[in-house]
KEKOL-732032 format. One record per residue: residue in three letters; x, y, z of N, C-alpha, C in turn. Coordinates in Angstrom, 2 decimals, decimal comma. Each point is the difference from the previous one (the first is absolute). Layout:
N
+-------+---------+---------+---------+---------+---------+---------+---------+---------+---------+
! guvex !    n_xx !    n_yy !    n_zz !   ca_xx !   ca_yy !   ca_zz !    c_xx !    c_yy !    c_zz !
+-------+---------+---------+---------+---------+---------+---------+---------+---------+---------+
!   ALA !       X !       Y !       Z !       X !       Y !       Z !       X !       Y !       Z !
...
+-------+---------+---------+---------+---------+---------+---------+---------+---------+---------+
! end
This chain:
124
+-------+---------+---------+---------+---------+---------+---------+---------+---------+---------+
! guvex !    n_xx !    n_yy !    n_zz !   ca_xx !   ca_yy !   ca_zz !    c_xx !    c_yy !    c_zz !
+-------+---------+---------+---------+---------+---------+---------+---------+---------+---------+
!   MET !    1,84 !  -85,68 !  -14,44 !   -0,95 !   -0,44 !   -1,22 !    1,04 !    0,11 !   -0,90 !
!   ASN !   -0,59 !   -0,81 !   -1,25 !    0,82 !   -0,48 !   -0,88 !   -0,13 !    0,80 !   -1,16 !
!   GLU !    0,98 !    0,63 !   -0,51 !   -0,11 !    1,43 !   -0,77 !    0,12 !   -0,96 !   -1,36 !
!   LYS !    0,31 !   -1,16 !   -0,34 !    0,08 !   -0,59 !   -1,30 !   -1,49 !   -0,16 !   -0,27 !
!   ARG !   -0,67 !    0,52 !   -1,18 !   -1,45 !    0,03 !   -0,18 !    0,04 !   -1,27 !   -0,89 !
!   GLU !   -0,69 !   -1,63 !    0,38 !   -0,07 !   -1,00 !   -0,89 !   -1,29 !   -0,17 !   -0,55 !
!   ARG !   -0,17 !   -0,63 !   -1,03 !   -1,03 !   -0,38 !   -0,72 !   -0,61 !   -1,60 !    0,81 !
!   VAL !   -1,04 !   -0,09 !    0,48 !   -0,33 !   -1,05 !    0,98 !   -1,08 !   -0,64 !   -0,67 !
!   VAL !   -0,60 !   -1,04 !   -0,34 !   -0,64 !   -1,03 !   -0,20 !   -0,49 !   -0,62 !    1,07 !
!   VAL !   -1,29 !    0,27 !    0,00 !   -0,54 !   -0,64 !    1,43 !   -0,99 !   -1,29 !   -0,70 !
!   LEU !    0,07 !   -1,00 !   -0,05 !   -0,92 !   -1,16 !   -0,71 !   -0,94 !   -0,36 !    1,40 !
!   GLY !   -1,12 !    0,19 !   -0,51 !   -0,94 !   -0,22 !    1,26 !   -0,78 !    0,86 !    0,63 !
!   ALA !    0,50 !    1,07 !   -0,57 !   -0,59 !    1,32 !    0,62 !   -1,41 !    0,24 !    0,18 !
!   SER !   -0,64 !    0,69 !    1,16 !   -1,51 !   -0,36 !    0,09 !   -0,43 !    1,18 !    0,24 !
!   PRO !   -1,33 !    0,63 !   -0,46 !   -0,92 !    1,04 !    0,37 !   -0,43 !    0,26 !    1,24 !
!   ASN !   -0,08 !   -1,25 !    1,03 !   -0,14 !   -0,15 !    0,90 !    1,08 !    0,85 !    1,45 !
!   PRO !   -0,86 !    1,17 !    0,37 !    1,22 !    0,67 !    1,15 !    0,21 !   -0,77 !    0,99 !
!   GLU !   -0,72 !   -1,24 !    0,22 !    0,53 !   -0,86 !    1,35 !    1,29 !   -0,88 !   -0,47 !
!   ARG !    0,33 !   -0,34 !   -1,51 !    0,99 !   -0,59 !   -0,20 !    1,51 !    0,22 !   -0,17 !
!   TYR !    0,77 !   -0,64 !    0,17 !    1,58 !    0,38 !    0,46 !    0,38 !    0,39 !   -1,30 !
!   SER !   -0,42 !   -0,70 !   -1,21 !    0,13 !    0,60 !   -1,30 !   -0,31 !    1,33 !   -0,71 !
!   TYR !   -1,22 !    0,05 !    0,59 !   -0,32 !    1,80 !   -0,01 !    0,87 !    0,87 !    1,06 !
!   LYS !    0,18 !   -0,68 !    0,73 !    0,88 !    1,01 !    1,38 !    1,85 !    0,03 !   -0,90 !
!   ALA !    0,33 !   -0,76 !   -0,81 !    1,10 !    0,01 !   -0,58 !    0,00 !    0,88 !   -1,26 !
!   VAL !   -0,73 !    0,05 !   -0,73 !   -0,38 !    0,84 !   -1,13 !   -0,12 !    1,37 !    0,37 !
!   ASN !   -0,37 !    0,24 !    1,21 !    0,07 !    1,65 !    0,77 !    1,02 !    0,50 !    0,93 !
!   MET !    0,60 !   -1,21 !    0,30 !    1,54 !    0,63 !    0,68 !    0,89 !    0,14 !   -0,98 !
!   LEU !    0,01 !   -0,84 !   -0,97 !    1,20 !    0,00 !   -1,09 !   -0,42 !    1,28 !   -0,85 !
!   LEU !   -1,06 !    0,73 !   -0,27 !   -0,15 !    1,38 !   -0,23 !    0,12 !    0,78 !    0,79 !
!   GLU !   -0,36 !   -0,08 !    1,28 !    0,53 !    0,89 !    1,12 !    1,83 !    0,06 !    0,25 !
!   TYR !    0,73 !   -1,14 !   -0,41 !    1,20 !    0,09 !   -0,02 !    0,97 !    0,26 !   -1,47 !
!   GLY !   -1,16 !    0,49 !   -0,79 !    0,47 !    0,84 !   -1,26 !    0,26 !   -1,37 !   -0,78 !
!   HIS !   -0,61 !   -0,84 !   -0,15 !    0,61 !   -1,27 !   -1,26 !   -1,16 !    0,29 !   -0,95 !
!   GLU !    0,21 !   -0,64 !   -1,13 !   -0,97 !   -0,19 !   -1,14 !   -0,67 !   -0,93 !    0,15 !
!   VAL !   -1,40 !   -0,27 !    0,17 !   -0,50 !   -1,38 !    0,20 !   -1,13 !   -0,30 !   -1,07 !
!   VAL !    0,16 !   -1,37 !   -0,41 !   -0,87 !   -0,74 !   -0,87 !   -0,29 !   -1,21 !    0,41 !
!   PRO !   -1,79 !    0,40 !    0,67 !   -0,73 !   -0,62 !    0,69 !   -0,28 !   -1,07 !   -1,16 !
!   VAL !   -0,10 !   -1,35 !    0,25 !   -0,60 !   -1,27 !   -1,20 !   -1,17 !   -0,64 !    1,01 !
!   HIS !   -1,36 !    0,17 !   -0,63 !   -1,05 !   -0,74 !    0,38 !   -0,92 !    0,27 !   -1,09 !
!   PRO !   -0,46 !   -1,74 !   -0,16 !   -0,80 !   -0,36 !   -1,02 !   -1,30 !    1,05 !   -0,37 !
!   ILE !   -0,46 !    0,44 !    0,82 !   -1,21 !    0,96 !    0,08 !   -0,35 !    1,13 !    0,13 !
!   ALA !    1,17 !    0,52 !    1,12 !   -0,06 !    1,32 !    0,27 !    0,46 !    1,08 !   -0,67 !
!   GLU !   -0,68 !    1,11 !   -0,61 !    0,91 !    0,78 !   -1,20 !    1,08 !    1,11 !    0,76 !
!   LYS !   -0,25 !    0,48 !    1,50 !    0,62 !    1,19 !    0,56 !   -0,04 !   -0,76 !    1,62 !
!   ILE !    1,32 !    0,47 !    0,52 !    0,01 !   -0,35 !    1,66 !    0,44 !    1,41 !    0,23 !
!   ASP !   -0,74 !    0,82 !    0,62 !    0,04 !    1,45 !    0,67 !    1,06 !    0,43 !   -1,47 !
!   ASN !   -0,95 !    0,31 !   -0,86 !    0,20 !    0,55 !   -1,61 !    1,55 !   -0,36 !   -0,20 !
!   VAL !    0,33 !   -1,20 !    0,03 !    1,08 !   -0,41 !   -0,86 !   -0,70 !   -1,10 !   -0,95 !
!   PRO !    0,47 !    0,25 !   -1,15 !   -0,62 !   -0,73 !   -0,83 !    0,63 !   -1,53 !    0,37 !
!   VAL !   -0,67 !   -1,14 !   -0,40 !    0,07 !   -1,29 !    0,35 !    0,08 !   -0,60 !   -1,35 !
!   VAL !    1,01 !   -1,06 !    0,10 !    0,29 !   -1,15 !   -1,51 !   -0,48 !   -1,37 !    0,60 !
!   ALA !   -0,84 !   -0,43 !   -0,83 !   -0,85 !   -0,86 !    0,13 !    0,53 !   -1,58 !    0,07 !
!   LYS !    1,10 !   -0,01 !   -0,65 !    1,07 !   -1,50 !    0,02 !    1,58 !    0,14 !    0,35 !
!   LEU !    0,76 !   -0,66 !    0,33 !    1,49 !    0,51 !    0,44 !    0,39 !   -0,09 !   -1,16 !
!   ASN !   -0,32 !   -0,78 !   -1,07 !    0,55 !   -0,19 !   -1,53 !   -0,38 !    1,46 !   -0,98 !
!   MET !   -0,73 !    1,15 !    0,99 !   -0,09 !    0,94 !   -0,85 !    0,80 !    1,09 !    0,56 !
!   VAL !    0,91 !   -0,02 !    0,89 !    0,97 !    1,04 !    0,30 !    0,80 !    0,21 !   -0,70 !
!   SER !    0,63 !    0,78 !   -0,43 !    1,21 !    0,28 !   -0,84 !    0,91 !    1,19 !    0,61 !
!   GLY !    1,04 !   -0,34 !   -0,49 !    0,94 !    1,17 !    0,59 !    1,16 !   -0,44 !    1,12 !
!   GLN !    0,87 !    0,39 !    0,51 !    0,35 !   -0,20 !    0,91 !   -0,69 !   -0,18 !    1,38 !
!   VAL !    0,51 !   -0,90 !    0,93 !   -0,64 !   -0,31 !    1,21 !    1,20 !   -0,13 !    1,04 !
!   ASP !    0,18 !    0,80 !    0,85 !    1,08 !   -0,02 !    1,21 !   -0,47 !   -1,11 !    1,01 !
!   THR !   -1,12 !   -0,38 !    0,08 !   -0,56 !   -0,64 !    1,36 !   -1,45 !   -0,82 !   -0,72 !
!   LEU !   -0,20 !   -1,17 !    0,18 !   -1,55 !   -0,24 !   -0,01 !   -0,11 !   -0,97 !    1,39 !
!   THR !   -1,13 !    0,64 !    0,73 !   -0,67 !   -0,41 !    1,19 !   -0,87 !   -0,57 !   -0,18 !
!   LEU !    0,06 !   -1,24 !    0,92 !   -1,03 !   -1,07 !   -0,13 !   -1,19 !   -0,33 !    0,86 !
!   TYR !   -1,38 !    0,36 !   -0,06 !   -0,90 !   -0,50 !    0,71 !   -1,12 !   -1,01 !   -0,68 !
!   LEU !    0,38 !   -0,69 !   -0,53 !   -0,81 !   -1,10 !   -0,42 !    0,27 !   -1,35 !    0,76 !
!   SER !   -1,21 !   -1,00 !    0,03 !    0,34 !   -1,18 !    0,54 !    1,26 !   -0,63 !   -0,47 !
!   PRO !    1,01 !   -1,05 !    0,72 !    0,67 !   -1,03 !   -0,76 !   -0,19 !   -0,76 !   -1,08 !
!   ASP !   -1,42 !   -0,26 !   -0,04 !   -0,41 !   -1,00 !   -0,99 !   -0,07 !    0,91 !   -1,35 !
!   THR !   -0,84 !    0,98 !    0,20 !   -0,20 !    1,29 !   -1,02 !    1,15 !    0,25 !   -0,64 !
!   LEU !    1,21 !    0,16 !    0,67 !    1,36 !    0,64 !   -0,68 !    0,57 !   -1,05 !   -0,45 !
!   THR !    0,00 !   -1,51 !    0,04 !    0,51 !   -1,01 !   -0,54 !    0,05 !    0,35 !   -1,65 !
!   PRO !   -1,47 !    0,08 !   -0,63 !   -0,16 !    0,03 !   -1,32 !    0,85 !    1,27 !   -0,42 !
!   MET !    0,08 !    0,97 !    0,63 !    0,50 !    1,19 !   -0,71 !    1,64 !    0,13 !    0,26 !
!   GLU !    0,75 !   -1,05 !    0,00 !    1,21 !    0,14 !   -0,14 !    0,77 !    0,22 !   -1,22 !
!   ASP !   -0,98 !   -0,49 !   -1,37 !    1,15 !    0,96 !   -0,89 !   -0,38 !    1,28 !   -0,27 !
!   ASP !   -1,43 !    0,62 !    0,32 !   -0,05 !    1,41 !    0,03 !    1,03 !    0,52 !    0,84 !
!   ILE !    0,43 !   -0,54 !    1,11 !    0,71 !    1,08 !    1,15 !    1,35 !    0,25 !   -0,75 !
!   VAL !    0,41 !   -1,32 !   -0,49 !    1,53 !   -0,11 !   -1,00 !   -0,33 !    0,80 !   -0,82 !
!   LYS !   -0,81 !    0,20 !   -0,73 !   -0,30 !    0,80 !   -1,25 !    0,29 !    1,47 !    0,53 !
!   LEU !   -0,59 !    0,60 !    1,28 !   -0,02 !    1,14 !    0,25 !    1,40 !    0,51 !    0,21 !
!   LYS !    0,67 !   -1,16 !    0,71 !    1,46 !    0,30 !    0,24 !   -0,17 !    1,15 !    1,17 !
!   PRO !   -0,05 !   -0,09 !    1,24 !   -0,04 !    0,96 !    1,18 !    1,38 !   -0,04 !    0,30 !
!   GLY !    0,16 !    0,90 !    0,44 !    1,75 !    0,09 !    0,87 !   -0,27 !   -0,79 !    1,25 !
!   ARG !   -1,30 !   -0,01 !    0,83 !   -0,14 !   -0,51 !    1,18 !   -1,45 !   -0,37 !    0,21 !
!   ILE !   -0,09 !   -1,16 !    0,37 !   -1,46 !   -0,57 !    0,28 !   -0,05 !    0,10 !    1,49 !
!   ILE !   -0,85 !    0,42 !    0,48 !   -0,63 !   -0,25 !    1,59 !   -1,32 !   -1,04 !    0,07 !
!   PHE !    0,44 !   -1,04 !    1,09 !   -0,92 !   -0,86 !    0,16 !   -0,69 !    0,31 !    1,16 !
!   ASN !   -1,14 !    0,79 !    0,47 !   -0,61 !    0,60 !    0,98 !   -0,43 !   -1,49 !    0,67 !
!   PRO !   -0,44 !    0,26 !    1,44 !   -0,38 !   -0,80 !    0,86 !   -1,37 !   -0,83 !   -0,59 !
!   GLY !   -0,07 !   -1,28 !    0,08 !   -1,29 !   -0,59 !   -0,55 !    0,39 !   -0,35 !   -1,92 !
!   THR !    0,66 !    0,41 !   -0,48 !    0,79 !   -0,31 !   -1,44 !    0,99 !   -0,99 !    0,12 !
!   GLU !    0,59 !   -0,53 !    0,90 !    1,10 !   -0,58 !   -0,14 !   -0,18 !   -1,34 !   -0,53 !
!   ASN !    0,98 !   -0,34 !   -1,45 !   -0,15 !   -0,91 !   -0,54 !    1,28 !   -0,59 !   -0,49 !
!   PRO !    0,46 !   -0,88 !    0,96 !    1,43 !   -0,05 !    0,04 !    0,65 !   -0,99 !   -1,34 !
!   VAL !   -1,07 !   -0,76 !   -0,83 !    0,63 !   -0,39 !   -1,21 !    0,21 !    0,88 !   -1,10 !
!   LEU !   -1,02 !    1,19 !   -0,17 !   -0,19 !    1,38 !   -1,01 !    1,26 !    0,82 !    0,59 !
!   MET !    0,09 !    0,00 !    0,95 !    1,49 !    0,95 !    0,98 !    1,36 !   -0,40 !   -0,49 !
!   GLU !    0,10 !   -1,47 !    0,21 !    1,23 !   -0,43 !   -0,62 !    0,11 !   -0,05 !   -1,55 !
!   ASN !   -1,14 !   -0,59 !   -0,67 !    0,18 !    0,45 !   -1,45 !    0,45 !    1,11 !   -0,25 !
!   LEU !   -0,78 !    1,19 !    0,49 !    0,46 !    1,25 !   -0,43 !    1,50 !    0,13 !    0,21 !
!   ARG !    0,12 !    0,03 !    1,26 !    1,80 !   -0,11 !    0,40 !    0,85 !   -0,71 !   -0,98 !
!   GLN !   -0,43 !   -1,09 !   -0,07 !    0,95 !   -0,70 !   -0,96 !    0,33 !    0,56 !   -1,91 !
!   LYS !   -1,39 !    1,05 !   -0,11 !   -0,13 !    0,45 !   -0,98 !    0,81 !    1,81 !    0,26 !
!   GLY !    0,65 !   -0,01 !    1,17 !    0,82 !    1,28 !    0,31 !   -0,89 !    1,08 !    0,63 !
!   PHE !   -1,28 !   -0,53 !    0,38 !   -0,51 !    1,47 !    0,43 !    0,16 !    0,14 !    1,43 !
!   ASN !    0,15 !    1,19 !    0,23 !   -0,29 !    0,60 !    1,64 !   -1,02 !   -0,31 !    0,61 !
!   VAL !    0,12 !   -1,09 !    0,92 !   -1,57 !   -0,75 !    0,53 !    0,34 !    0,49 !    1,65 !
!   VAL !   -0,85 !    0,86 !    0,40 !   -0,44 !    0,42 !    1,36 !   -1,31 !   -0,60 !    0,61 !
!   GLN !    0,29 !   -0,53 !    1,10 !   -1,35 !   -0,58 !    1,00 !   -0,19 !    1,59 !    0,94 !
!   ALA !   -0,91 !    0,45 !   -0,33 !   -0,12 !    1,41 !    1,12 !   -1,62 !    0,47 !   -0,24 !
!   CYS !    0,26 !    1,10 !    1,02 !   -1,43 !    0,61 !   -0,06 !    0,29 !    1,73 !   -0,50 !
!   THR !   -0,45 !    0,05 !   -1,31 !    0,20 !    1,13 !   -0,82 !   -0,48 !    1,29 !    0,79 !
!   LEU !   -0,73 !    0,40 !    0,87 !   -0,44 !    0,78 !    1,35 !    1,21 !    0,14 !    0,94 !
!   VAL !    0,39 !   -1,23 !    0,25 !    1,31 !    0,18 !    0,91 !    1,05 !    0,61 !   -0,54 !
!   LEU !    0,46 !   -0,72 !   -0,91 !    0,83 !    0,55 !   -0,88 !    0,05 !    1,50 !   -0,14 !
!   LEU !   -1,30 !    0,44 !   -0,47 !    0,10 !    1,53 !   -0,29 !   -0,03 !    0,84 !    1,54 !
!   ARG !   -0,59 !   -0,59 !    0,71 !    0,02 !    0,76 !    1,41 !    1,49 !    0,14 !    0,95 !
!   THR !    1,02 !   -0,94 !   -0,52 !    0,94 !   -0,36 !    0,42 !    1,36 !    0,70 !   -0,59 !
!   GLY !   -0,47 !    0,66 !   -1,21 !    0,76 !    0,34 !   -0,66 !    1,13 !   -0,81 !   -1,11 !
!   GLN !   -0,63 !   -1,44 !    0,10 !    0,85 !   -1,09 !   -0,53 !   -0,57 !   -0,05 !   -1,42 !
!   PHE !   -0,80 !    0,58 !   -0,73 !   -0,88 !   -0,11 !   -1,12 !    1,18 !    0,48 !   -1,01 !
+-------+---------+---------+---------+---------+---------+---------+---------+---------+---------+
! end
């Protein structure tokens, strides 16, 4: 397990236990990370306060992990850039080649991977 406690924003976090983004929130907590779930309606996900929009997140962000469709992510590019995350994870199903390249061009560490697998294999 990674000893470094990271502040992780989960964009597209879901209060539905069947969703991978819900599982990611729980596993990140289990591994000792500080989690900031982003969901437009939910107030809490497993007692973790939820932020309604990405542009409402303040403070340092070590990792931004994405769980929204590629089309939904495209108009969020400016908010992602303003967040200045140390790393951006595009989980399976979120891949957006144009956005990924734009973010790389702006100097961001863009990773195409599964947050759950990264955590389980000690690569997070």
